[in-house]
C-alpha atoms as a printed R data frame, in Angstrom:
    type eleno elety resid chain resno       x       y       z
1   ATOM     1    CA   MET     A     1  -4.879  10.401   4.839
2   ATOM     2    CA   GLU     A     2  -1.431  11.960   4.903
3   ATOM     3    CA   HIS     A     3  -2.441  14.904   6.213
4   ATOM     4    CA   ARG     A     4  -4.358  12.901   9.307
5   ATOM     5    CA   LEU     A     5  -1.281  10.498   9.409
6   ATOM     6    CA   LEU     A     6   1.028  13.535   9.769
7   ATOM     7    CA   GLN     A     7  -0.735  15.408  12.380
8   ATOM     8    CA   GLU     A     8  -1.649  12.101  14.518
9   ATOM     9    CA   LEU     A     9   2.172  11.376  14.464
10  ATOM    10    CA   ASP     A    10   3.385  14.943  14.907
11  ATOM    11    CA   CYS     A    11   5.262  14.990  12.462
12  ATOM    12    CA   THR     A    12   8.347  17.321  12.290
13  ATOM    13    CA   PRO     A    13   8.782  19.277   9.298
14  ATOM    14    CA   ALA     A    14  12.017  17.053   8.325
15  ATOM    15    CA   GLN     A    15   9.777  13.748   9.023
16  ATOM    16    CA   GLU     A    16   6.635  15.015   7.414
17  ATOM    17    CA   ARG     A    17   8.971  15.404   3.608
18  ATOM    18    CA   LEU     A    18  10.405  11.919   4.877
19  ATOM    19    CA   VAL     A    19   6.916  10.500   5.024
20  ATOM    20    CA   ARG     A    20   5.663  12.213   2.041
21  ATOM    21    CA   GLU     A    21   8.194  11.324  -0.098
22  ATOM    22    CA   GLU     A    22   7.408   7.738   0.918
23  ATOM    23    CA   LEU     A    23   4.015   7.500   0.716
24  ATOM    24    CA   ARG     A    24   4.329   8.307  -2.798
25  ATOM    25    CA   GLY     A    25   7.193   6.741  -4.128
26  ATOM    26    CA   LEU     A    26   4.428   3.937  -2.842
27  ATOM    27    CA   VAL     A    27   1.895   5.127  -4.827
28  ATOM    28    CA   ASP     A    28   3.638   5.267  -7.693
29  ATOM    29    CA   GLN     A    29   4.406   1.595  -7.915
30  ATOM    30    CA   LEU     A    30   1.165   0.511  -7.237
31  ATOM    31    CA   ARG     A    31  -0.209   3.038 -10.050
32  ATOM    32    CA   SER     A    32   2.483   1.304 -11.824
33  ATOM    33    CA   MET     A    33   0.586  -1.819 -11.586
34  ATOM    34    CA   ARG     A    34  -2.508  -0.630 -12.747
35  ATOM    35    CA   GLY     A    35  -2.036  -2.391 -16.158
36  ATOM    36    CA   GLU     A    36  -2.339  -5.466 -14.641
37  ATOM    37    CA   ARG     A    37  -5.639  -5.997 -14.688
38  ATOM    38    CA   ASP     A    38  -5.733  -6.193 -18.587
39  ATOM    39    CA   ALA     A    39  -3.000  -7.529 -18.834
40  ATOM    40    CA   THR     A    40  -4.240 -10.463 -16.536
41  ATOM    41    CA   ARG     A    41  -7.984 -10.949 -18.196
42  ATOM    42    CA   ASP     A    42  -5.764 -11.313 -21.534
43  ATOM    43    CA   ASP     A    43  -3.738 -14.256 -20.177
44  ATOM    44    CA   LEU     A    44  -6.938 -16.262 -18.836
45  ATOM    45    CA   ALA     A    45  -8.788 -15.839 -22.054
46  ATOM    46    CA   ARG     A    46  -5.266 -16.886 -23.858
47  ATOM    47    CA   ALA     A    47  -5.117 -19.852 -21.231
48  ATOM    48    CA   ILE     A    48  -8.964 -21.122 -21.106
49  ATOM    49    CA   ALA     A    49  -9.316 -20.387 -24.953
50  ATOM    50    CA   GLY     A    50  -7.968 -23.769 -26.257
51  ATOM    51    CA   PRO     A    51  -9.805 -27.378 -26.112
52  ATOM    52    CA   GLU     A    52  -7.455 -27.494 -23.124
53  ATOM    53    CA   LEU     A    53  -6.158 -25.557 -20.481
54  ATOM    54    CA   ASP     A    54  -3.138 -23.227 -21.587
55  ATOM    55    CA   ARG     A    55  -0.768 -24.073 -18.203
56  ATOM    56    CA   ALA     A    56   1.905 -22.541 -19.859
57  ATOM    57    CA   ALA     A    57  -0.109 -19.218 -20.054
58  ATOM    58    CA   LEU     A    58  -0.850 -19.303 -16.581
59  ATOM    59    CA   MET     A    59   1.835 -19.719 -15.341
60  ATOM    60    CA   ALA     A    60   3.786 -17.175 -17.380
61  ATOM    61    CA   MET     A    61   0.812 -14.358 -16.255
62  ATOM    62    CA   PHE     A    62   1.443 -16.105 -12.387
63  ATOM    63    CA   THR     A    63   5.439 -15.542 -12.796
64  ATOM    64    CA   ARG     A    64   4.594 -12.220 -14.037
65  ATOM    65    CA   HIS     A    65   2.697 -11.585 -10.567
66  ATOM    66    CA   ASP     A    66   4.992 -13.069  -8.450
67  ATOM    67    CA   GLN     A    67   8.328 -10.726  -9.543
68  ATOM    68    CA   ARG     A    68   5.390  -7.763  -9.382
69  ATOM    69    CA   LEU     A    69   4.566  -8.877  -5.814
70  ATOM    70    CA   VAL     A    70   8.678  -9.131  -4.747
71  ATOM    71    CA   GLU     A    71   8.944  -5.484  -6.153
72  ATOM    72    CA   LEU     A    72   6.276  -4.027  -4.243
73  ATOM    73    CA   ARG     A    73   7.394  -6.043  -1.634
74  ATOM    74    CA   ALA     A    74  10.649  -4.214  -1.484
75  ATOM    75    CA   GLY     A    75   9.405  -0.899  -1.923
76  ATOM    76    CA   LEU     A    76   7.157  -1.060   1.143
77  ATOM    77    CA   SER     A    77   9.723  -2.697   2.883
78  ATOM    78    CA   ALA     A    78  12.275   0.141   2.357
79  ATOM    79    CA   ALA     A    79  10.025   2.829   3.159
80  ATOM    80    CA   LEU     A    80   9.325   1.222   5.856
81  ATOM    81    CA   GLU     A    81  12.346   0.477   7.187
82  ATOM    82    CA   ARG     A    82  13.183   4.621   6.261
83  ATOM    83    CA   VAL     A    83   9.964   5.574   7.866
84  ATOM    84    CA   HIS     A    84  10.226   3.475  11.301
85  ATOM    85    CA   ALA     A    85  14.049   4.817  11.452
86  ATOM    86    CA   ALA     A    86  12.675   8.783  11.064
87  ATOM    87    CA   LEU     A    87  10.477   8.425  14.101
88  ATOM    88    CA   ASP     A    88  11.161   8.775  17.605
89  ATOM    89    CA   ASP     A    89   9.219   5.735  20.135
90  ATOM    90    CA   ARG     A    90   6.265   8.340  21.212
91  ATOM    91    CA   GLN     A    91   5.446   8.283  17.133
92  ATOM    92    CA   ARG     A    92   5.911   4.503  16.589
93  ATOM    93    CA   ALA     A    93   3.280   3.990  19.202
94  ATOM    94    CA   ARG     A    94   0.874   6.201  17.643
95  ATOM    95    CA   LEU     A    95   1.595   4.370  14.402
96  ATOM    96    CA   ILE     A    96   0.821   1.033  15.821
97  ATOM    97    CA   GLU     A    97  -2.179   2.080  17.281
98  ATOM    98    CA   LEU     A    98  -2.848   3.400  14.198
99  ATOM    99    CA   VAL     A    99  -2.162   0.740  11.650
100 ATOM   100    CA   ARG     A   100  -4.169  -2.097  13.806
101 ATOM   101    CA   GLY     A   101  -7.439   0.161  13.819
102 ATOM   102    CA   GLY     A   102  -7.245   0.903  10.596
103 ATOM   103    CA   PRO     A   103  -9.089   4.216   8.440
104 ATOM   104    CA   GLY     A   104 -11.321   5.219  10.961
105 ATOM   105    CA   GLY     A   105 -10.908   2.628  12.871
106 ATOM   106    CA   ARG     A   106 -10.318   2.218  16.930
107 ATOM   107    CA   GLY     A   107  -7.029   3.225  16.491
108 ATOM   108    CA   GLY     A   108  -7.986   6.998  15.413
109 ATOM   109    CA   ARG     A   109  -8.955   9.671  17.597
110 ATOM   110    CA   GLY     A   110 -12.444  10.513  15.916
111 ATOM   111    CA   GLY     A   111 -13.476  12.112  12.977
112 ATOM   112    CA   GLY     A   112 -13.639   9.154  11.129
113 ATOM   113    CA   ALA     A   113 -16.319   7.494   7.912
114 ATOM   114    CA   GLY     A   114 -19.226   7.600   9.687
115 ATOM   115    CA   GLU     A   115 -18.072  10.093  12.809
116 ATOM   116    CA   GLY     A   116 -18.780  12.704  13.436
117 ATOM   117    CA   PRO     A   117 -21.873  15.372  14.006
118 ATOM   118    CA   TYR     A   118 -22.877  15.230  10.342
119 ATOM   119    CA   ARG     A   119 -23.271  11.522  10.186
């Protein structure tokens, strides 16, 4: 995905470094959230374990989720701001097409999943 994005945007070497750095930062941020699945299951089990629903346990879980989302939004916004500033008008227009089309979607120039002579 990263290589195709850089190719589609026709990035300069400096832009490529920036885009790769920002993507890696976002991936690292998402990876740090992997443990949340198990913590959420534990919290839900604890909330329903008693004779009455433990609303305080649910609220603590939701508060933790809200905080993680705030962090993710901040990271995504900062990364998008830096990439947006580095791209020229033509590259931003192409990025818009790719975002609207989705992976392998109508914004692509072919080669998406399920396309090509061997599919």
